[in-house]
N, C-alpha and C positions, 0 to 999 in steps of 0.2 A: 304892734303892728307889723314891723319887720319880720318877725317870727311867723307871723300868720302868712305873709306874702311868700316866705321861703317854702312854706308847707304847701299852699295853694297852687304856685305856679307848676310844679311837676304834675300835679294831679290834673291840672286843666291841660297840659301839653298832651298827656295820655288820653284824655277824653276827647280831644279834637282829633288825635291820630286814629282812635277807633272810629269815630264818626266819618273821618275821609275814607278809611278802609271800607266801611259798610257802604258808602255811597259809591265807590269804585266798583264793588262787586255787583250792586244792584244795576249799575248802568251799563254794564258789559253787554254787548249784542249776544243773542242766542245763536249758536250754531245749528245749521239744519243737518240733518243725516243725509248722507249719500251712500248709495251702494257702490261698492268697489268691485269690478270685475276682476277676477284673476286671469292672467293670460294662460293659454295652454302651454304645457311644457313643450320645450324645443327638442325635437326627435329628428334624428338623421338616419336614413335607411340607406344600407349599403347591401349588395349582393356579394356572396363569398363564392369562391371557388377553391378547389382542391390543388395544391402546388407544392413543390419541393422547396424548402428554405435551408440555406446553409447556416448553421449555428456556430458561432466562434465565442469561446470563453477564455478570458484572460484572468489569470489568477497569479497572486503573489504568496510566497511562502518560504519556509526554510526546510532544507533537506538535511537529515540527521542519520547517521550510521545506526544500524540495528545493535550492533556490538562495538564496544570500544576496547582498545587495549592500550593499557598504560604500563609503561616500562619504567622500572626503578631497580637499580642495582643495589644490593645489600652491601657490597664491597666495591672498593674503588679500584681503578686500573685502566690501563690502555686497551682499547678495543682492537683485537687482533683480527676478528673475522665479522662479517655481517652477512646474513643471509640473504640470497638473491631474492626471495620472496617477501623481504622487509621492505615494501615500497608502499606508498599512499593508495589506498583503495585496493589492495592485494588480499587475497583469501590466505589465512594462515592457519593451519590445522592445530588442534589443541596438542600441548606437549612438544611442538617443532621448536628446534633451537633458533633464535633470532640473533643473538649477539654472543661473542665469546671474548672475555677479558683475559689479559695477560696473567697466567696462573703462577708465574715464577715465585713471587713474593709468598704466596699461600703455600706453595709446595715447600719454600724453605722454612716457613714457620711451622709447618707439620713435622718436617725432619727434626727441627730444633725441639719441638714438643716430644717427639718420640726419644730423642737424646736425653732431654731432662727427666723423662720417665724412667729411662734405663737407669740414669745415674741415681735418681730418688730410690729406686728399687734396690740398687746395690748399697746405697747409704742405709736403708731400712734393714737389709739383710745383716749388714755389718753390726749395726745397733743392736739387733736381736742376738747375734752371736755373743756380742760382749755384755748382753744383758743390761744395757743402759736405758732404763725407763724413759728419761727426758728425751734423749736422742731417738727412741723409737716413736715417740709421739711426734716429734719433729718431722722425723722421715716419713711417717705414715700421712702426715699433712701435706708434706711436698709431693708424695706420690698421687694424692687426691688432686692437688693443684695441676700437676703435670697431666694427669688424665683429663682434666677439664679443658686445659690448653689444647690437647689433642683433639677433643670433641669440637671445640671451636675453630680450630684450623681445618679440620676435615669439612665442617659446615661452610666456612668460608671458601675453601677451594672448590665445594660444589656450587657455591653461589657465582663462580666465574663464568658459568654458562647461564645465560638468561633465556628462558623458554615462555612460550605463551601457556597460561594456565588453562586447565581444562574447562574452567567455568568462565563464562564472558562477565566483565564487570560493567 
């Protein structure tokens, strides 16, 4: 019997709930339909006339140069001379010298390279005269090395004058 009551109670609750819901729906009052008038749109009329108006525009931004010049020295040294045109915002023509570094150390390196080349050539000539094959090869390598040092010394000496390149960066 207890089992029977356990099954019947939930079913009875559901049946009673459905009956109450049907009763509520049928007893509700009917709404009568009304016509709703839409109000006319709000419009404001204004007369216009021709006049002059001053316009002011406020803007924010960044200004950048059309061309930039980056200076970098390929050699080190003390600056001896600076071009008067080398100022912020100044126009500098292509190839114009901007700075000159102290060339003394590079002139000395060039002279030493020339002296080493002369010495190496003398050693090579001496080895050839004595027909000493090993000394000839060594002296020939010394001549090549001295010529390379002269090339580097000439390039370093030329780099003591810093110029504006012809193409903007």
